[in-house]
C-alpha positions in Angstrom: 130.5 138.0 72.2 132.4 135.6 74.5 134.9 136.6 77.2 137.9 135.7 75.0 136.6 138.0 72.2 135.9 140.8 74.7 139.5 140.5 76.1 140.8 140.7 72.5 138.7 143.8 72.1 140.2 145.2 75.3 143.7 144.6 74.0 142.9 146.3 70.7 141.3 149.4 72.3 144.2 149.6 74.9 146.7 149.9 72.1 144.6 152.5 70.5 144.6 154.4 73.8 140.8 154.2 74.2 141.0 153.6 77.9 137.3 154.5 78.6 136.4 151.9 75.9 138.5 149.3 77.6 136.9 150.1 81.0 133.5 149.7 79.5 134.3 146.3 78.1 136.0 145.2 81.3 132.9 146.1 83.2 130.9 143.9 80.9 133.3 141.0 81.4 133.2 141.5 85.2 129.4 141.4 85.3 129.7 137.8 84.1 133.0 136.8 85.6 133.7 139.1 88.6 137.2 137.7 89.2 138.5 137.7 85.6 142.2 138.5 86.0 142.7 140.0 82.6 139.7 142.3 82.9 140.8 143.4 86.4 144.3 144.1 85.1 143.1 146.1 82.0 140.6 148.0 84.1 143.2 148.9 86.8 145.8 150.0 84.3 143.3 152.1 82.4 142.0 153.7 85.6 145.6 154.6 86.4 146.2 156.0 82.9 143.1 158.1 83.2 144.4 159.5 86.5 141.6 157.7 88.5 144.3 156.5 90.9 142.1 156.0 93.9 139.7 153.8 92.0 142.6 151.9 90.5 144.1 151.4 94.0 140.8 150.1 95.4 140.5 147.6 92.5 144.1 146.5 92.8 143.9 145.9 96.6 140.9 143.6 96.0 142.5 141.9 93.0 145.7 141.3 95.0 143.7 139.6 97.8 142.2 137.3 95.1 145.4 136.7 93.2 148.4 137.4 95.5 150.8 135.9 93.0 149.8 138.2 90.1 152.8 140.4 89.7 151.0 142.6 87.2 148.6 143.9 89.8 151.6 144.8 92.1 153.3 146.5 89.2 150.3 148.8 88.5 150.0 149.4 92.3 153.7 150.5 92.3 152.9 152.9 89.4 150.0 154.4 91.4 152.3 154.9 94.4 154.9 156.6 92.2 152.2 158.9 90.8 151.5 159.9 94.4 155.3 160.2 95.0 155.0 157.5 97.7 158.2 155.9 96.6 158.6 153.7 99.7 155.3 152.0 99.1 156.2 151.6 95.4 159.5 149.9 96.5 157.5 147.6 98.7 155.5 146.5 95.7 158.6 145.9 93.6 160.2 143.9 96.5 157.1 141.7 96.6 157.4 141.1 92.9 161.1 140.2 93.3 160.2 137.8 96.1 158.0 136.0 93.5 161.0 135.6 91.3 159.3 137.4 88.3 161.1 139.7 85.9 160.3 143.4 86.2 161.0 144.2 82.5 157.7 142.7 81.2 156.2 145.0 78.6 152.8 143.3 77.8 149.5 143.8 79.5 148.3 141.0 81.8 
């Protein structure tokens, strides 16, 4: 199965709330393409949803270094900070998104 098909499978499993399944597929994608933005985004979101916030934050910090203009990574990072009730840090993430000129009301994954 190619990367596109694996990403499609991630999307399907994500909407079925199979977050562990999504992480497994993302790990497979990342073995072959360590910097795949979609796989990084899906994995980070699923780690957060599974309350693996420290792992999500580590992944996000690295992803943001690679892709500083990816607002989705900052959005997930803000969610993690809100989970920890670190609202000031969440606001900083949202301010970075606003500086990019990107809408915050996006509902889709990556």
